[in-house]
C-alpha positions as CSV (number, residue, x, y, z in Angstrom):
1,M,-104.3,6.5,-16.6
2,K,-106.3,6.3,-13.4
3,R,-109.3,5.0,-15.3
4,R,-107.1,2.2,-16.8
5,T,-105.9,1.2,-13.4
6,F,-109.4,1.2,-12.0
7,V,-110.7,-1.0,-14.8
8,A,-107.8,-3.4,-14.5
9,G,-108.4,-3.6,-10.7
10,L,-112.1,-4.2,-11.2
11,G,-111.3,-7.1,-13.6
12,S,-109.1,-8.7,-11.1
13,A,-111.8,-8.4,-8.5
14,V,-114.3,-10.1,-10.7
15,V,-111.9,-13.0,-11.6
16,W,-110.3,-13.6,-8.2
17,P,-113.3,-15.1,-6.3
18,V,-113.8,-17.8,-9.0
19,A,-110.1,-18.7,-8.9
20,A,-110.1,-18.7,-5.1
21,R,-113.2,-20.9,-5.0
22,A,-111.5,-23.5,-7.2
23,Q,-108.3,-23.4,-5.1
24,A,-110.2,-23.7,-1.8
25,Y,-112.3,-26.7,-3.0
26,P,-112.8,-29.0,-1.2
27,A,-112.9,-27.3,2.2
28,R,-114.8,-30.1,3.9
29,P,-115.7,-33.8,3.2
30,V,-117.4,-34.7,-0.1
31,R,-120.1,-37.3,-0.5
32,V,-120.1,-39.7,-3.4
33,I,-123.5,-41.3,-3.9
34,V,-123.6,-44.8,-5.4
35,G,-127.1,-46.0,-6.5
36,Q,-126.1,-49.7,-6.1
37,A,-125.5,-52.0,-3.2
38,A,-122.3,-52.1,-1.2
39,G,-119.8,-54.5,-2.7
40,S,-121.1,-54.0,-6.3
41,T,-118.7,-53.2,-9.0
42,S,-119.8,-49.6,-9.1
43,D,-119.3,-49.4,-5.3
44,I,-115.7,-50.8,-5.6
45,F,-114.9,-48.4,-8.4
46,A,-116.3,-45.5,-6.4
47,R,-114.1,-46.4,-3.4
48,L,-111.0,-46.7,-5.6
49,I,-111.5,-43.2,-7.1
50,G,-112.7,-41.8,-3.8
51,Q,-109.5,-42.9,-2.1
52,W,-107.4,-41.3,-4.9
53,L,-109.3,-38.0,-4.6
54,S,-109.0,-38.0,-0.8
55,Q,-105.3,-38.3,-1.1
56,R,-104.9,-35.7,-3.9
57,L,-107.3,-33.1,-2.6
58,G,-106.8,-33.4,1.2
59,Q,-110.4,-34.0,2.2
60,Q,-112.3,-37.2,2.7
61,F,-114.5,-38.4,-0.3
62,V,-117.1,-40.5,1.6
63,I,-118.9,-43.3,-0.4
64,E,-122.6,-43.5,0.4
65,T,-124.6,-46.3,-1.1
66,R,-128.3,-45.7,-1.8
67,P,-129.5,-48.7,-3.8
68,G,-133.0,-49.0,-5.1
69,A,-135.3,-48.4,-8.1
70,G,-132.5,-49.2,-10.6
71,T,-130.2,-46.5,-9.2
72,N,-133.0,-43.8,-9.4
73,I,-133.0,-43.2,-5.7
74,G,-129.4,-42.3,-5.6
75,T,-129.6,-40.3,-8.7
76,E,-132.5,-38.2,-7.4
77,A,-130.6,-37.5,-4.2
78,V,-127.8,-35.9,-6.2
79,V,-130.2,-34.0,-8.5
80,R,-131.8,-32.4,-5.4
81,A,-128.5,-31.7,-3.7
82,S,-126.8,-28.2,-3.6
83,P,-124.7,-27.7,-6.7
84,D,-121.6,-26.9,-4.7
85,G,-119.3,-29.8,-5.5
86,Y,-119.9,-31.6,-2.2
87,T,-122.3,-34.2,-3.5
88,L,-121.2,-36.3,-6.4
89,L,-122.8,-39.2,-8.2
90,L,-121.1,-42.4,-9.3
91,V,-122.7,-42.7,-12.7
92,S,-123.2,-46.1,-14.4
93,T,-124.9,-47.3,-17.5
94,A,-128.2,-47.6,-15.6
95,P,-129.4,-43.9,-15.9
96,A,-128.9,-44.2,-19.7
97,I,-131.3,-47.2,-19.7
98,N,-133.7,-45.7,-17.1
99,A,-134.3,-42.6,-19.2
100,T,-136.5,-44.8,-21.5
101,L,-137.3,-47.7,-19.2
102,Y,-139.3,-45.6,-16.6
103,N,-142.3,-43.7,-17.9
104,K,-142.2,-41.1,-15.1
105,L,-139.1,-39.9,-13.3
106,N,-138.8,-36.9,-11.1
107,F,-135.7,-35.8,-13.0
108,N,-134.2,-35.7,-16.5
109,F,-130.8,-37.2,-16.2
110,I,-129.1,-35.5,-19.1
111,R,-130.7,-32.1,-18.1
112,D,-130.2,-32.3,-14.3
113,I,-126.8,-34.1,-13.9
114,A,-123.6,-32.5,-15.3
115,P,-120.9,-34.9,-16.4
116,V,-117.6,-34.6,-14.7
117,A,-115.4,-37.5,-16.0
118,S,-115.7,-41.1,-17.3
119,I,-113.6,-43.5,-15.3
120,V,-113.6,-47.1,-16.6
121,Y,-115.7,-49.5,-18.7
122,V,-116.0,-53.2,-18.0
123,R,-117.0,-56.1,-20.3
124,M,-119.9,-58.4,-20.1
125,V,-119.3,-62.0,-20.9
126,M,-121.8,-64.2,-22.8
127,E,-121.7,-67.5,-20.9
128,V,-123.6,-70.8,-20.8
129,N,-124.1,-73.7,-18.5
130,P,-121.9,-76.5,-19.7
131,S,-124.9,-78.7,-20.3
132,V,-125.7,-76.5,-23.3
133,P,-124.1,-78.3,-26.3
134,V,-122.4,-75.2,-27.8
135,K,-118.9,-73.8,-27.6
136,T,-119.1,-70.8,-29.8
137,V,-121.5,-67.9,-30.6
138,P,-122.4,-69.3,-34.1
139,E,-123.1,-72.7,-32.5
140,F,-125.3,-71.0,-29.9
141,I,-127.2,-69.1,-32.5
142,A,-127.8,-72.3,-34.5
143,Y,-128.9,-74.2,-31.3
144,A,-131.3,-71.4,-30.3
145,K,-132.8,-71.2,-33.7
146,A,-133.3,-75.0,-33.7
147,N,-135.0,-74.7,-30.3
148,P,-137.1,-71.5,-30.4
149,G,-138.5,-70.4,-27.0
150,K,-136.7,-73.2,-25.2
151,V,-133.5,-71.4,-24.2
152,N,-133.8,-69.1,-21.2
153,F,-131.4,-66.2,-20.4
154,A,-131.1,-64.8,-16.9
155,S,-130.6,-61.2,-15.8
156,A,-130.4,-59.1,-12.7
157,G,-133.9,-57.8,-13.4
158,N,-136.0,-56.0,-16.0
159,G,-134.1,-53.2,-17.7
160,S,-130.7,-54.3,-16.2
161,L,-127.7,-54.2,-18.3
162,Q,-127.7,-58.0,-18.5
163,H,-131.3,-57.9,-19.8
164,V,-130.8,-55.3,-22.5
165,S,-127.6,-57.0,-23.5
166,G,-129.6,-60.1,-24.2
167,E,-132.3,-58.2,-26.0
168,L,-129.8,-56.5,-28.2
169,F,-128.4,-59.9,-29.1
170,K,-131.9,-61.2,-29.9
171,M,-132.5,-58.2,-32.2
172,M,-129.3,-58.6,-34.0
173,T,-129.4,-62.4,-34.5
174,G,-133.1,-63.2,-34.7
175,V,-133.0,-65.9,-32.0
176,D,-136.0,-66.6,-29.8
177,I,-134.6,-66.9,-26.3
178,V,-136.7,-66.2,-23.2
179,H,-135.8,-63.6,-20.6
180,V,-135.9,-64.7,-16.9
181,P,-135.5,-61.7,-14.6
182,Y,-134.1,-62.1,-11.0
183,R,-133.7,-59.8,-8.1
184,G,-130.1,-59.2,-8.6
185,S,-127.1,-60.8,-10.3
186,T,-126.3,-63.3,-7.6
187,P,-129.5,-65.4,-7.7
188,A,-129.4,-65.2,-11.5
189,L,-125.8,-66.6,-11.5
190,T,-126.8,-69.2,-9.0
191,D,-129.5,-70.6,-11.2
192,L,-127.2,-70.5,-14.3
193,L,-124.7,-72.6,-12.4
194,A,-127.5,-75.0,-11.4
195,G,-128.7,-75.3,-15.0
196,Q,-132.1,-73.7,-14.3
197,V,-131.4,-71.2,-17.1
198,Q,-129.0,-71.7,-20.0
199,V,-127.3,-68.4,-20.8
200,M,-126.4,-65.1,-19.2
201,F,-124.7,-61.9,-20.1
202,D,-122.9,-61.0,-16.9
203,A,-120.1,-58.7,-15.7
204,T,-116.8,-60.5,-16.3
205,P,-115.3,-60.2,-12.8
206,A,-118.4,-61.8,-11.2
207,S,-118.3,-64.9,-13.4
208,L,-114.6,-65.3,-13.9
209,P,-114.0,-67.7,-11.0
210,Y,-116.7,-70.0,-12.3
211,I,-115.4,-69.8,-15.9
212,K,-111.9,-70.7,-14.7
213,A,-113.3,-73.6,-12.7
214,G,-115.2,-75.0,-15.7
215,Q,-118.6,-74.4,-14.0
216,L,-119.5,-72.0,-16.8
217,R,-118.5,-71.8,-20.4
218,A,-117.6,-68.4,-21.8
219,L,-118.6,-68.0,-25.4
220,A,-117.6,-64.3,-26.0
221,V,-117.1,-60.9,-24.4
222,T,-119.3,-58.0,-25.3
223,T,-116.7,-55.3,-26.1
224,A,-114.9,-54.6,-29.3
225,A,-111.6,-55.8,-27.7
226,R,-110.9,-59.0,-25.9
227,S,-110.4,-59.1,-22.1
228,E,-107.0,-59.5,-20.7
229,L,-108.6,-61.8,-18.0
230,L,-110.0,-64.1,-20.7
231,P,-107.6,-63.6,-23.6
232,E,-108.6,-66.8,-25.4
233,V,-112.3,-65.8,-25.5
234,P,-113.4,-63.9,-28.7
235,T,-115.8,-61.0,-28.9
236,V,-119.5,-61.2,-29.8
237,G,-118.7,-58.7,-32.5
238,D,-116.4,-61.2,-34.2
239,F,-119.6,-63.2,-35.2
240,V,-122.3,-60.5,-34.9
241,P,-120.9,-57.4,-36.5
242,G,-121.7,-54.2,-34.7
243,Y,-122.6,-55.8,-31.4
244,E,-121.0,-54.1,-28.5
245,V,-122.0,-53.5,-24.8
246,L,-120.0,-51.5,-22.3
247,G,-120.7,-51.3,-18.6
248,W,-119.2,-47.9,-17.9
249,T,-118.8,-45.7,-14.9
250,G,-118.0,-42.1,-14.2
251,L,-118.8,-39.1,-12.0
252,G,-121.5,-36.5,-12.2
253,V,-122.7,-33.5,-10.2
254,P,-125.9,-31.5,-9.9
255,K,-126.4,-29.2,-12.8
256,K,-125.1,-25.6,-12.2
257,T,-122.1,-26.9,-10.2
258,P,-119.4,-24.3,-10.9
259,A,-117.3,-25.2,-14.0
260,E,-114.0,-24.6,-12.1
261,I,-115.0,-27.4,-9.6
262,V,-116.0,-29.7,-12.4
263,D,-112.7,-29.1,-14.2
264,K,-110.7,-29.6,-11.0
265,L,-112.3,-33.0,-10.4
266,N,-111.9,-34.0,-14.1
267,K,-108.2,-33.2,-13.9
268,E,-107.6,-35.3,-10.8
269,I,-109.6,-38.2,-12.1
270,N,-107.7,-38.2,-15.4
271,A,-104.5,-38.2,-13.4
272,A,-105.7,-41.4,-11.6
273,L,-106.4,-43.0,-15.0
274,V,-102.8,-42.7,-16.1
275,D,-101.3,-43.7,-12.8
276,P,-99.8,-47.3,-13.2
277,K,-100.9,-48.5,-9.8
278,M,-104.5,-47.3,-10.3
279,K,-104.7,-48.7,-13.8
280,A,-103.5,-52.1,-12.5
281,R,-106.2,-52.0,-9.8
282,F,-108.9,-51.3,-12.3
283,A,-107.5,-54.0,-14.6
284,D,-107.8,-56.6,-11.8
285,L,-111.6,-56.0,-12.1
286,D,-111.5,-56.1,-15.9
287,G,-111.9,-52.3,-15.9
288,T,-110.4,-50.4,-18.9
289,V,-109.7,-46.8,-18.1
290,L,-111.7,-44.2,-20.0
291,P,-110.1,-40.8,-19.7
292,G,-111.6,-37.7,-21.3
293,S,-113.2,-34.3,-20.8
294,P,-116.6,-33.6,-19.2
295,A,-117.9,-33.0,-22.8
296,D,-116.5,-36.4,-23.9
297,F,-118.4,-38.1,-21.0
298,G,-121.6,-36.2,-21.9
299,E,-121.4,-37.5,-25.4
300,L,-121.0,-41.0,-24.2
301,I,-124.1,-40.7,-21.9
302,A,-126.1,-39.2,-24.8
303,A,-125.1,-41.9,-27.2
304,E,-125.8,-44.7,-24.7
305,T,-129.2,-43.2,-23.8
306,E,-130.2,-43.2,-27.5
307,K,-128.9,-46.7,-28.1
308,W,-130.7,-48.3,-25.2
309,G,-133.8,-46.3,-25.8
310,K,-134.1,-48.0,-29.2
311,V,-133.7,-51.5,-27.7
312,I,-136.1,-50.9,-24.9
313,R,-138.8,-49.5,-27.2
314,A,-138.3,-52.3,-29.8
315,A,-138.4,-55.0,-27.1
316,N,-141.3,-53.3,-25.2
317,I,-139.3,-53.6,-21.9
318,R,-141.0,-52.2,-18.8
319,A,-139.5,-51.5,-15.4
320,D,-141.9,-53.9,-13.6
């Protein structure tokens, strides 16, 4: 009888510190590293979810932007951080692209970052300058094939989501359009508005004001479903079966972060994604909530890494 009591007590002693650690977390402010510039869509999403976590967990979730090298600088900072739950990474599509785009990285994203939760995905919109004599995707394909090498498409730079979206479109339609990389989305959009380039695949929120004003013509959105912000605009997949591009975001942590901390963060993020006010704030940015488990997010990252790896290799895209 004494032996049973001792064993039961020992079991409680083993389990208690783990439960206590989860309950105590967070005991101090938490950093959320964003590998893109302040004011970017990723930064805005990070601030929305950071504010929610601060209110729910009673500690400040401080957003820290570390742009550069296609988000690799921010990612590496989190990889090197202590796996204690006090340094998080705002994960975007970029690391899934960078895994193949960069020949030498000081980390392996899938190996070194543990997925916590997906947050939202946003649509890209395929848009043209109004001087281009097309109003639909089929018309654009016909026009591009009639003018091989004469239609330019802009992007935020080599290997950006805008770039690989265009390359995927080229692969699936057989058009010969020329990539023109810029140092960021803003100068690319500026030249599209000026007619220096003809077409761009851009994040819907950035282009929406120009589409509404008639300064750009939206041909299609890149997701399987239409955008509530552009309900009259079809999807690329309506005309190019199987074409789909998501600009997704989520949270990750250094590998070996305790599972109970990962699960606690996942639970709170999923609570945000079903909250009507939070859903409305994401929707204002054309963000569609993407709830799920850490494993679900890991599967998305792996699938996107494989998908963009094929495109980058086929198009021989390099980071420079």
